[in-house]
MARPA-670875 format. One record per residue: z, y negated, x of N, C-alpha, C in turn; residue in one letter. Coordinates in pm, whole numbers, padded with zeros to 5 digits, always signed. Layout:
N
ZYXZYXZYXA
...
//
This chain:
400
+00366+00249+01954+00411+00318+01833+00368+00464+01837M
+00460+00555+01809+00429+00697+01812+00345+00737+01689T
+00278+00853+01700+00195+00901+01590+00276+00926+01463Y
+00393+00995+01471+00471+01016+01347+00514+00885+01281P
+00552+00786+01362+00595+00658+01306+00478+00589+01236L
+00362+00590+01300+00243+00529+01239+00207+00600+01108A
+00219+00733+01108+00188+00809+00987+00288+00778+00876L
+00415+00764+00911+00519+00728+00814+00489+00592+00752F
+00454+00495+00835+00424+00360+00784+00300+00361+00696F
+00199+00440+00734+00077+00448+00654+00107+00507+00516A
+00188+00613+00512+00225+00673+00384+00305+00575+00300A
+00398+00505+00365+00479+00406+00293+00392+00294+00238Q
+00297+00246+00317+00210+00137+00273+00126+00180+00154A
+00075+00301+00158-00011+00350+00051+00064+00358-00082C
+00185+00413-00078+00262+00429-00202+00321+00296-00249L
+00361+00211-00155+00412+00079-00194+00305-00002-00266T
+00182+00002-00213+00071-00069-00276+00046-00014-00415L
+00049+00119-00429+00026+00180-00560+00133+00138-00661A
+00258+00136-00618+00368+00100-00709+00361-00046-00751L
+00322-00134-00658+00311-00276-00693+00193-00299-00788S
+00088-00220-00772-00025-00229-00865+00013-00176-01003M
+00098-00074-01006+00141-00017-01133+00210-00120-01221L
+00297-00203-01160+00373-00300-01239+00281-00396-01314S
+00169-00432-01253+00073-00520-01320-00007-00444-01424V
-00055-00325-01385-00144-00249-01473-00074-00206-01602A
+00045-00148-01589+00112-00097-01709+00157-00211-01799V
+00197-00324-01740+00232-00440-01821+00113-00492-01899G
-00002-00498-01833-00124-00548-01898-00166-00456-02013W
-00176-00328-01984-00226-00235-02085-00128-00216-02200H
+00000-00216-02170+00099-00197-02275+00098-00316-02372L
+00097-00437-02317+00096-00555-02403-00036-00565-02481Y
-00144-00520-02416-00275-00521-02483-00274-00427-02603E
-00201-00316-02591-00199-00217-02700-00100-00255-02810R
+00018-00308-02774+00124-00331-02873+00142-00477-02911T
+00116-00570-02819+00138-00711-02845+00284-00750-02855G
+00372-00661-02811+00517-00685-02822+00574-00717-02684D
+00619-00841-02660+00672-00877-02527+00798-00800-02490P
+00869-00747-02591+00991-00671-02560+00955-00542-02484F
+00836-00492-02507+00792-00373-02435+00787-00398-02284D
+00756-00522-02245+00749-00555-02103+00888-00549-02040L
+00990-00587-02116+01126-00575-02065+01165-00429-02049A
+01120-00345-02142+01152-00203-02136+01086-00134-02017L
+00973-00187-01970+00906-00129-01853+01000-00126-01734V
+01065-00240-01708+01158-00246-01597+01283-00163-01622G
+01332-00167-01747+01455-00095-01780+01438+00055-01761L
+01324+00110-01801+01300+00254-01789+01303+00300-01644M
+01268+00211-01551+01266+00250-01410+01399+00222-01340Q
+01479+00131-01396+01608+00099-01335+01717+00196-01380I
+01712+00242-01505+01816+00330-01558+01838+00455-01472L
+01732+00526-01432+01757+00645-01348+01819+00611-01213P
+01781+00497-01155+01838+00457-01026+01987+00434-01041I
+02026+00367-01150+02168+00340-01174+02245+00467-01208A
+02178+00564-01270+02246+00686-01314+02255+00792-01205S
+02160+00792-01112+02147+00903-01019+02179+00870-00874L
+02226+00747-00846+02237+00709-00705+02338+00793-00627F
+02440+00844-00694+02535+00932-00625+02470+01067-00595I
+02403+01123-00695+02339+01255-00679+02222+01247-00581V
+02140+01143-00592+02022+01132-00505+02063+01124-00359S
+02169+01054-00328+02215+01045-00191+02259+01180-00136G
+02328+01259-00221+02370+01394-00180+02249+01481-00151W
+02147+01474-00236+02026+01555-00216+01958+01517-00085V
+01945+01387-00060+01879+01341+00062+01952+01388+00188V
+02084+01398+00180+02161+01442+00297+02168+01594+00309D
+02135+01666+00204+02152+01812+00204+02020+01888+00204N
+01909+01815+00193+01776+01876+00187+01690+01810+00294V
+01590+01883+00343+01496+01826+00439+01434+01698+00379Q
+01460+01583+00443+01419+01454+00387+01268+01442+00371R
+01195+01502+00462+01049+01502+00451+01005+01567+00320K
+01072+01676+00280+01036+01744+00155+01068+01658+00034H
+01177+01582+00040+01210+01491-00070+01099+01387-00086V
+01052+01331+00026+00945+01232+00022+00818+01291-00038L
+00785+01414+00000+00663+01479-00052+00674+01500-00202I
+00787+01556-00247+00805+01584-00390+00799+01455-00471V
+00863+01350-00420+00863+01221-00493+00722+01163-00503C
+00646+01172-00394+00509+01119-00396+00422+01198-00493A
+00436+01331-00494+00358+01414-00587+00400+01385-00731V
+00530+01369-00754+00579+01338-00889+00524+01204-00937L
+00520+01106-00849+00464+00977-00886+00314+00986-00912Q
+00244+01069-00836+00102+01092-00864+00084+01149-01004A
+00172+01243-01042+00166+01298-01176+00189+01194-01284G
+00281+01100-01257+00307+00992-01353+00184+00903-01368V
+00123+00866-01256+00003+00782-01261-00106+00849-01346F
-00131+00977-01321-00236+01047-01394-00197+01069-01539L
-00066+01086-01567-00020+01097-01704-00041+00968-01781G
-00020+00854-01714-00041+00725-01779-00187+00705-01818L
-00277+00765-01742-00420+00756-01774-00445+00808-01916L
-00380+00918-01951-00395+00975-02085-00312+00899-02188T
-00188+00863-02151-00098+00800-02248-00146+00662-02292A
-00221+00593-02205-00262+00456-02235-00405+00449-02288I
-00481+00557-02278-00615+00558-02337-00607+00515-02484E
-00701+00436-02527-00699+00381-02663-00689+00489-02769T
-00765+00596-02755-00768+00700-02858-00643+00786-02859D
-00576+00794-02744-00458+00882-02734-00332+00803-02701T
-00332+00672-02726-00221+00587-02685-00089+00635-02743F
+00010+00647-02656+00144+00688-02697+00246+00597-02629S
+00305+00508-02707+00407+00418-02653+00525+00497-02599R
+00568+00597-02674+00679+00680-02631+00643+00756-02503L
+00519+00801-02495+00473+00872-02376+00475+00783-02253G
+00434+00658-02269+00435+00563-02157+00576+00544-02105V
+00672+00521-02196+00810+00497-02152+00872+00624-02093F
+00834+00739-02147+00883+00864-02088+00833+00883-01946G
+00709+00852-01922+00653+00863-01788+00716+00762-01692L
+00744+00643-01742+00809+00543-01658+00952+00584-01624L
+01015+00655-01716+01149+00708-01687+01142+00812-01574L
+01040+00895-01577+01019+00992-01468+00991+00918-01338V
+00915+00811-01346+00889+00730-01227+01019+00675-01169M
+01108+00631-01256+01237+00581-01210+01318+00689-01140G
+01311+00812-01192+01381+00925-01128+01324+00948-00988I
+01193+00944-00974+01130+00963-00843+01171+00852-00747A
+01175+00730-00796+01214+00618-00711+01360+00628-00667R
+01445+00684-00752+01587+00698-00719+01608+00787-00596A
+01517+00882-00574+01527+00971-00459+01439+00924-00343F
+01325+00862-00376+01226+00828-00274+01276+00723-00175Y
+01329+00615-00224+01369+00505-00135+01482+00545-00040S
+01593+00608-00090+01697+00651+00005+01645+00753+00107P
+01554+00840+00064+01500+00940+00157+01419+00873+00267A
+01338+00775+00231+01260+00704+00332+01347+00626+00429G
+01448+00557+00376+01537+00480+00462+01617+00571+00555Q
+01657+00687+00506+01735+00780+00588+01648+00854+00689A
+01520+00873+00656+01430+00946+00745+01386+00860+00864Y
+01365+00731+00842+01311+00643+00945+01389+00645+01076L
+01525+00639+01076+01596+00638+01204+01572+00763+01289P
+01528+00872+01227+01501+00993+01303+01371+00989+01381G
+01289+00886+01356+01160+00875+01425+01165+00782+01546L
+01274+00706+01562+01282+00607+01670+01419+00616+01737V
+01428+00556+01853+01557+00544+01920+01637+00432+01854T
+01767+00431+01878+01851+00326+01822+01805+00188+01867D
+01757+00179+01992+01713+00050+02046+01587-00001+01974E
+01506+00091+01923+01382+00052+01857+01396+00043+01704K
+01515+00076+01653+01531+00082+01508+01511-00054+01442L
+01560-00161+01504+01545-00294+01446+01397-00328+01426S
+01313-00298+01526+01170-00323+01514+01110-00239+01402S
+01153-00112+01393+01100-00024+01289+01139-00072+01149A
+01264-00116+01134+01309-00168+01004+01230-00294+00968V
+01207-00381+01067+01129-00503+01042+00987-00469+00998A
+00923-00373+01065+00787-00333+01028+00786-00269+00889L
+00886-00186+00860+00893-00121+00730+00904-00225+00618S
+00993-00323+00636+01011-00425+00533+00889-00516+00524H
+00824-00541+00636+00701-00622+00636+00591-00551+00558T
+00576-00421+00581+00475-00344+00508+00503-00347+00359I
+00629-00328+00323+00666-00329+00182+00640-00466+00119R
+00674-00571+00189+00653-00707+00137+00505-00736+00121T
+00426-00698+00222+00281-00722+00215+00219-00644+00100A
+00265-00519+00081+00212-00439-00029+00246-00498-00164G
+00370-00546-00178+00413-00605-00305+00341-00737-00333E
+00301-00808-00226+00230-00934-00244+00082-00911-00273A
+00022-00814-00205-00121-00790-00216-00156-00704-00336F
-00063-00617-00377-00089-00523-00485-00132-00586-00617G
-00061-00688-00667-00101-00748-00794-00243-00803-00794P
-00285-00861-00680-00422-00913-00671-00524-00799-00683F
-00500-00691-00609-00590-00575-00615-00588-00514-00755V
-00471-00508-00815-00460-00452-00949-00544-00530-01049A
-00541-00662-01039-00621-00744-01130-00770-00712-01119G
-00817-00696-00996-00958-00663-00975-00992-00524-01032L
-00904-00427-01008-00931-00291-01053-00922-00278-01205L
-00831-00354-01267-00823-00352-01414-00952-00406-01474I
-01002-00516-01415-01127-00575-01464-01245-00480-01445A
-01242-00401-01339-01354-00312-01305-01343-00176-01373W
-01221-00116-01370-01204+00022-01415-01123+00036-01543L
-01057-00071-01586-00965-00067-01700-00860+00042-01676D
-00844+00140-01766-00740+00240-01747-00771+00336-01632V
-00893+00331-01582-00928+00413-01466-00849+00378-01342G
-00780+00263-01345-00697+00225-01231-00589+00330-01204I
-00542+00399-01309-00435+00497-01289-00485+00619-01212Y
-00614+00648-01223-00671+00756-01144-00669+00719-00995R
-00701+00592-00966-00696+00544-00827-00553+00550-00773V
-00458+00508-00855-00318+00510-00813-00271+00654-00788L
-00314+00747-00872-00278+00887-00851-00332+00941-00720G
-00455+00906-00689-00515+00949-00562-00438+00889-00444I
-00400+00762-00454-00324+00698-00347-00191+00768-00325M
-00124+00806-00433+00004+00876-00421-00014+01013-00357A
-00121+01083-00389-00148+01214-00329-00182+01201-00181L
-00253+01096-00146-00280+01069-00004-00149+01045+00070V
-00060+00968+00007+00071+00943+00067+00148+01073+00085S
+00146+01160-00016+00215+01289-00007+00159+01373+00107A
+00028+01370+00125-00035+01446+00233+00010+01395+00369T
+00019+01264+00384+00065+01209+00512+00211+01243+00538M
+00293+01240+00433+00432+01280+00450+00442+01427+00492Y
+00352+01510+00440+00353+01653+00476+00321+01675+00623A
+00251+01582+00685+00214+01595+00826+00324+01546+00920L
+00429+01487+00864+00538+01438+00948+00624+01553+00999L
+00693+01532+01110+00781+01639+01161+00904+01655+01074P
+00956+01778+01072+01082+01804+01003+01197+01765+01095S
+01297+01698+01040+01413+01655+01117+01533+01744+01085L
+01631+01749+01175+01748+01834+01151+01820+01797+01022P
+01868+01899+00952+01944+01879+00829+02090+01913+00857V
+02179+01822+00824+02322+01843+00844+02379+01905+00716H
+02395+02036+00718+02447+02103+00600+02588+02054+00569R
+02610+02011+00446+02737+01952+00409+02841+02061+00382L
+02963+02032+00416+03074+02125+00392+03179+02056+00306T
+03269+02135+00251+03375+02079+00168+03341+02087+00021G
+03428+02034-00062+03410+02038-00207+03293+01949-00250R
+03226+01993-00356+03107+01922-00402+03138+01778-00440A
+03248+01757-00515+03282+01621-00559+03310+01532-00439L
+03380+01586-00340+03410+01509-00220+03282+01471-00147S
+03186+01565-00140+03058+01537-00075+02985+01421-00146Q
+02988+01424-00278+02919+01320-00355+02977+01182-00327L
+03107+01175-00307+03174+01045-00293+03194+01002-00148L
+03157+01088-00053+03179+01053+00088+03106+00926+00128D
+02986+00905+00073+02911+00784+00106+02982+00658+00060G
+03036+00663-00063+03109+00548-00117+03233+00521-00033V
+03306+00627+00004+03426+00610+00086+03391+00548+00221R
+03283+00594+00280+03243+00541+00410+03211+00392+00401F
+03138+00354+00295+03101+00213+00277+03227+00127+00263I
+03322+00173+00184+03442+00094+00157+03523+00069+00283I
+03532+00169+00371+03618+00155+00488+03548+00099+00610K
+03415+00095+00610+03344+00051+00730+03339-00102+00736N
+03381-00164+00848+03389-00310+00856+03253-00380+00870P
+03145-00302+00888+03012-00361+00896+02928-00329+00773L
+02936-00206+00725+02850-00163+00615+02886-00232+00484V
+03015-00235+00450+03056-00300+00325+03018-00449+00323L
+03045-00526+00430+03001-00666+00428+02850-00681+00416P
+02774-00597+00488+02628-00609+00484+02574-00583+00343A
+02624-00477+00278+02579-00446+00143+02626-00550+00043I
+02750-00598+00059+02804-00700-00033+02724-00829-00025S
+02693-00873+00097+02614-00995+00113+02477-00979+00048L
+02416-00862+00065+02286-00836+00005+02294-00846-00146D
+02398-00784-00204+02413-00784-00349+02426-00926-00404L
+02517-01006-00347+02548-01136-00406+02444-01242-00372F
+02384-01234-00253+02285-01335-00218+02160-01320-00303I
+02123-01195-00336+02008-01172-00423+02042-01206-00567V
+02162-01168-00609+02204-01193-00747+02203-01342-00780L
+02254-01424-00687+02266-01568-00716+02151-01651-00659F
+02076-01596-00563+01978-01679-00495+01835-01667-00542G
+01803-01566-00623+01664-01545-00662+01612-01658-00750S
+01493-01708-00715+01430-01813-00795+01289-01774-00838V
+01245-01653-00803+01106-01615-00829+01071-01620-00977M
+01165-01585-01064+01138-01584-01207+01114-01725-01261V
+01160-01826-01186+01147-01965-01231+01015-02030-01187L
+00937-01962-01106+00816-02025-01052+00718-02072-01159L
+00689-01992-01263+00597-02044-01366+00649-02171-01434P
+00780-02176-01457+00839-02293-01522+00826-02415-01431V
+00853-02398-01302+00839-02508-01207+00694-02555-01199Y
+00601-02459-01198+00459-02496-01186+00415-02583-01302A
+00454-02546-01424+00408-02617-01543+00488-02744-01569V
+00621-02735-01564+00706-02845-01611+00754-02940-01502D
+00764-02895-01378+00818-02979-01271+00708-03030-01179I
+00624-02939-01133+00521-02976-01034+00389-03014-01099L
+00372-02979-01226+00249-03010-01300+00124-02960-01228N
+00125-02830-01193+00011-02770-01125-00040-02653-01209V
-00159-02606-01173-00223-02500-01249-00196-02361-01194G
-00267-02260-01246-00243-02121-01206-00277-02094-01059P
-00373-02170-01005-00406-02148-00864-00287-02182-00774E
-00223-02294-00804-00106-02333-00725+00011-02237-00750A
+00023-02187-00873+00127-02089-00901+00106-01964-00817L
-00018-01923-00802-00048-01808-00717-00003-01831-00573G
-00027-01954-00524+00018-01988-00388+00170-01986-00379L
+00235-02037-00483+00382-02038-00483+00437-01896-00477M
+00378-01805-00553+00425-01667-00552+00397-01599-00418R
+00291-01643-00350+00254-01580-00224+00336-01630-00106A
+00385-01754-00112+00451-01814+00004+00573-01735+00055M
+00663-01687-00031+00775-01607+00022+00728-01483+00097P
+00623-01420+00047+00571-01301+00115+00508-01339+00249A
+00436-01450+00253+00376-01496+00379+00485-01525+00482V
+00590-01594+00438+00701-01623+00529+00770-01497+00576G
+00790-01401+00486+00856-01276+00522+00773-01195+00620A
+00642-01188+00596+00555-01112+00687+00553-01176+00826V
+00544-01309+00830+00546-01378+00959+00674-01353+01035G
+00787-01364+00967+00916-01338+01032+00929-01192+01072A
+00876-01102+00989+00884-00960+01019+00806-00923+01144G
+00689-00983+01161+00609-00957+01281+00683-01003+01406V
+00745-01121+01398+00822-01172+01513+00942-01084+01543L
+01011-01040+01439+01129-00955+01460+01090-00820+01520L
+00975-00767+01480+00930-00641+01536+00895-00655+01684A
+00850-00774+01722+00811-00798+01861+00932-00829+01948R
+01026-00906+01892+01145-00946+01968+01269-00887+01901Y
+01296-00762+01930+01404-00691+01860+01537-00694+01933S
+01535-00721+02063+01658-00714+02143+01730-00849+02143N
+01771-00891+02025+01832-01023+02009+01981-01017+02037L
+02039-01130+02074+02182-01142+02095+02243-01226+01983R
+02375-01211+01966+02448-01287+01864+02387-01269+01724N
+02354-01143+01692+02285-01119+01565+02377-01144+01445V
+02507-01130+01463+02598-01158+01352+02591-01304+01311G
+02598-01393+01408+02587-01536+01376+02446-01570+01327R
+02345-01503+01384+02208-01524+01337+02196-01490+01189L
+02263-01383+01147+02260-01344+01006+02312-01456+00917L
+02426-01513+00952+02484-01617+00866+02406-01748+00873F
+02344-01776+00986+02254-01892+00994+02136-01871+00900V
+02079-01749+00903+01966-01719+00815+02005-01731+00668A
+02124-01683+00634+02171-01693+00495+02190-01838+00453L
+02244-01920+00544+02262-02063+00513+02128-02132+00494A
+02032-02102+00582+01899-02162+00570+01828-02113+00443L
+01853-01988+00407+01799-01935+00281+01851-02018+00163F
+01980-02046+00162+02039-02126+00055+01983-02268+00054A
+01966-02326+00173+01911-02462+00182+01768-02466+00132I
+01691-02362+00163+01552-02358+00115+01547-02356-00039S
+01644-02288-00101+01651-02287-00248+01682-02427-00300I
+01774-02496-00236+01811-02631-00280+01694-02727-00264L
+01621-02715-00153+01503-02800-00133+01400-02773-00241V
+01374-02646-00267+01280-02612-00374+01328-02664-00509F
+01458-02653-00533+01514-02692-00662+01488-02838-00695A
+01501-02926-00596+01490-03069-00622+01352-03125-00591I
+01263-03041-00539+01130-03090-00501+01041-03113-00622S
+00968-03221-00618+00866-03247-00719+00729-03259-00654S
+00720-03216-00528+00596-03221-00450+00554-03078-00418N
+00431-03041-00448+00386-02903-00432+00388-02860-00286I
+00354-02949-00194+00353-02912-00052+00494-02879-00004V
+00590-02966-00039+00729-02941-00001+00781-02813-00064L
+00742-02788-00188+00784-02666-00256+00728-02542-00186S
+00603-02549-00142+00543-02436-00071+00613-02411+00062L
+00647-02518+00132+00720-02504+00259+00856-02440+00235V
+00925-02485+00130+01057-02430+00098+01047-02282+00063A
+00943-02242-00010+00926-02101-00047+00889-02016+00075L
+00814-02074+00167+00784-02005+00293+00913-01978+00370F
+00998-02081+00380+01127-02065+00449+01216-01966+00375A
+01210-01968+00244+01285-01874+00160+01253-01730+00199Y
+01123-01699+00212+01082-01564+00248+01115-01529+00392G
+01094-01625+00483+01118-01599+00626+01265-01574+00655A
+01352-01659+00602+01496-01642+00627+01550-01517+00558T
+01494-01483+00442+01535-01360+00376+01497-01238+00461D
+01381-01241+00523+01339-01131+00609+01435-01114+00728M
+01477-01225+00788+01571-01218+00901+01702-01154+00856V
+01756-01200+00744+01885-01147+00698+01871-01001+00656S
+01761-00965+00590+01739-00826+00550+01731-00736+00673V
+01659-00781+00775+01643-00700+00895+01777-00675+00963N
+01857-00779+00978+01988-00763+01043+02078-00673+00958V
+02081-00698+00827+02170-00620+00740+02128-00473+00732R
+01999-00448+00713+01953-00311+00699+01970-00232+00829M
+01937-00295+00942+01954-00226+01070+02101-00199+01097T
+02187-00294+01064+02331-00275+01082+02381-00157+00999T
+02337-00148+00875+02377-00036+00789+02331+00096+00848V
+02205+00101+00893+02150+00226+00947+02223+00270+01073Q
+02246+00176+01165+02309+00211+01292+02458+00239+01276L
+02521+00181+01178+02665+00203+01157+02693+00337+01090S
+02591+00397+01029+02611+00516+00946+02571+00643+01021T
+02656+00745+01026+02616+00874+01083+02498+00932+01006P
+02410+01003+01076+02289+01056+01012+02323+01146+00893D
+02434+01217+00902+02473+01308+00794+02510+01235+00665S
+02533+01103+00673+02572+01024+00556+02463+00926+00513L
+02355+00918+00587+02257+00812+00561+02195+00819+00422R
+02173+00939+00370+02118+00949+00235+02211+00890+00132G
+02340+00927+00139+02436+00880+00040+02463+00731+00054R
+02470+00680+00176+02492+00537+00196+02370+00457+00150V
+02250+00503+00186+02128+00430+00148+02103+00436-00002N
+02147+00543-00068+02129+00548-00213+02216+00444-00283S
+02339+00425-00233+02424+00319-00288+02363+00182-00260V
+02316+00164-00138+02254+00037-00100+02132+00009-00188N
+02048+00110-00211+01928+00092-00293+01965+00060-00438Y
+02069+00123-00487+02115+00094-00622+02151-00054-00637F
+02225-00107-00538+02263-00248-00545+02141-00340-00531F
+02049-00304-00444+01929-00386-00426+01847-00389-00554I
+01822-00271-00611+01736-00261-00729+01796-00334-00848A
+01926-00315-00870+01988-00377-00987+02010-00527-00966T
+02043-00568-00843+02069-00711-00821+01942-00793-00837S
+01826-00736-00804+01700-00809-00824+01679-00840-00972N
+01696-00739-01056+01676-00761-01200+01784-00849-01259D
+01909-00827-01216+02017-00912-01266+02000-01055-01216L
+01947-01072-01095+01922-01206-01042+01820-01281-01127G
+01714-01210-01168+01614-01272-01255+01675-01307-01391D
+01759-01216-01442+01825-01243-01570+01918-01363-01559F
+01991-01372-01447+02083-01484-01425+02007-01615-01421R
+01899-01619-01344+01822-01743-01331+01758-01783-01463A
+01701-01686-01534+01637-01718-01661+01736-01764-01766G
+01854-01703-01769+01955-01740-01867+02007-01882-01843S
+02037-01912-01717+02088-02046-01685+01980-02150-01710I
+01854-02116-01680+01744-02209-01704+01730-02239-01853A
+01754-02138-01936+01745-02159-02081+01854-02253-02130A
+01970-02250-02064+02083-02334-02107+02080-02473-02044L
+02048-02479-01913+02061-02604-01839+01931-02653-01775F
+01822-02583-01798+01695-02622-01741+01670-02555-01607G
+01544-02551-01561+01510-02480-01438+01572-02542-01314P
+01581-02675-01309+01640-02740-01192+01788-02705-01181V
+01857-02710-01291+01999-02673-01290+02019-02529-01246G
+01932-02438-01292+01943-02298-01253+01919-02279-01104A
+01815-02347-01051+01783-02332-00908+01890-02396-00820A
+01939-02513-00860+02046-02579-00782+02172-02492-00782V
+02206-02438-00898+02324-02351-00905+02307-02230-00814A
+02188-02172-00811+02162-02059-00724+02174-02095-00577G
+02122-02212-00540+02130-02257-00402+02273-02284-00359G
+02350-02348-00446+02489-02378-00413+02570-02249-00400V
+02552-02155-00492+02624-02028-00486+02586-01951-00359M
+02458-01953-00324+02414-01883-00203+02477-01943-00078S
+02487-02075-00075+02548-02141+00039+02697-02108+00047L
+02764-02104-00067+02905-02067-00069+02924-01923-00022L
+02832-01834-00061+02840-01694-00017+02821-01685+00134I
+02725-01761+00188+02701-01759+00332+02822-01810+00409A
+02878-01922+00366+02995-01980+00434+03117-01890+00415V
+03139-01842+00292+03252-01756+00266+03243-01625+00344G
+03123-01568+00351+03104-01444+00426+03129-01462+00574G
+03094-01578+00626+03115-01606+00769+03262-01593+00805Y
+03349-01642+00719+03493-01637+00747+03556-01507+00698F
+03499-01445+00596+03560-01325+00538+03528-01198+00618A
+03416-01199+00691+03372-01078+00761+03361-01103+00911F
+03475-01115+00980+03472-01150+01123+03406-01043+01209P
+03419-00915+01173+03356-00809+01254+03205-00823+01251T
+03149-00849+01135+03005-00869+01123+02962-00997+01194L
+03041-01102+01180+03010-01230+01244+03005-01217+01396R
+03093-01134+01453+03101-01122+01598+03004-01020+01657R
+02925-00956+01574+02830-00856+01623+02731-00922+01719L
+02719-00868+01840+02631-00927+01942+02491-00866+01932D
+02476-00744+01978+02349-00674+01965+02356-00578+01846R
+02241-00552+01785+02240-00461+01671+02286-00321+01711L
+02252-00279+01832+02294-00147+01877+02446-00133+01887T
+02517-00245+01893+02663-00239+01896+02720-00183+01765D
+02639-00187+01660+02684-00135+01530+02711+00015+01535A
+02657+00085+01637+02678+00229+01648+02827+00263+01663K
+02904+00168+01710+03047+00194+01730+03119+00219+01597Q
+03057+00179+01486+03121+00196+01356+03091+00329+01291G
+03020+00419+01361+02983+00548+01299+03101+00640+01280R
+03203+00623+01360+03317+00716+01354+03418+00673+01249N
//
């Protein structure tokens, strides 16, 4: 691994950990101050709204500005949000409106940060090594999201609102590491401004690999997510306590990290198109097994498989999108992709929770598994170009 790549991953890990800790900390402190569960829903909404509103503009900025500078500005802006929350959540100066305003700023930073990072990464590695880099990047993100809540709980108990000072320092450390990265060439955009903004959308629509990859990601997450149902399963189906619930929440991350390490080691795979659809089918089957299981061990195994197969499909899809897209369009394409990922996660949780309220948790999980399997089978026949993809590097042929 080269020094710039290691530095990029270190910066990503630091900020990912801070963001995952934030979700726990701000939820805890906000509910402690107001006692209103609706405020917890607004926490997510404040961060999703800017992503949905700015994904066209953020992609243009990432493609028209030095991507390293975008990463630095976003990290510094997030550090400012963390330190602002320290004041807004203090008991004597508590401001509910201030908290939501800062979270809105955080959402704006995230709208630019994720596409910039995804677009910057291919510039640090060769096309042949990109699959391994994507696997490591997603593994780091998954590990940070899994480990962060545990660390946040300890820091809240130890420092209370002082946790935001720690998060601010972590974000500034991340910004410093991004500043040490090399600057990559910037492809100055030409043509009318409106056309530039929409070029990414046009490219996605016409590309026989990118549109299927993004579409599969959108629908498989929308219909397949079961994470929101885990507390209900723990209490009502499996009859286990909070310790087992913690294991259930950890298993998808453990499976994803394990698969990610293997993918980073063995990146030169063949028949990756068929591998993708096999992984999607196994992902759906793991949901169905979890849905009907009343045994905690079997449920844990199913959740492990859920995370591992999701990592395989994410790696193939993300690498395919990156290699299929010209560097001059990567910001705009990745911003659209990030918009679908971010919104489908929340909509997936809403879908699962709503169906569970109407038909029970088992019905919701079974419905999700069946829909995911239909998407996997339907996609296999609907997207022949993606299905026939042999090596990931073959996706480069779609750049033109």
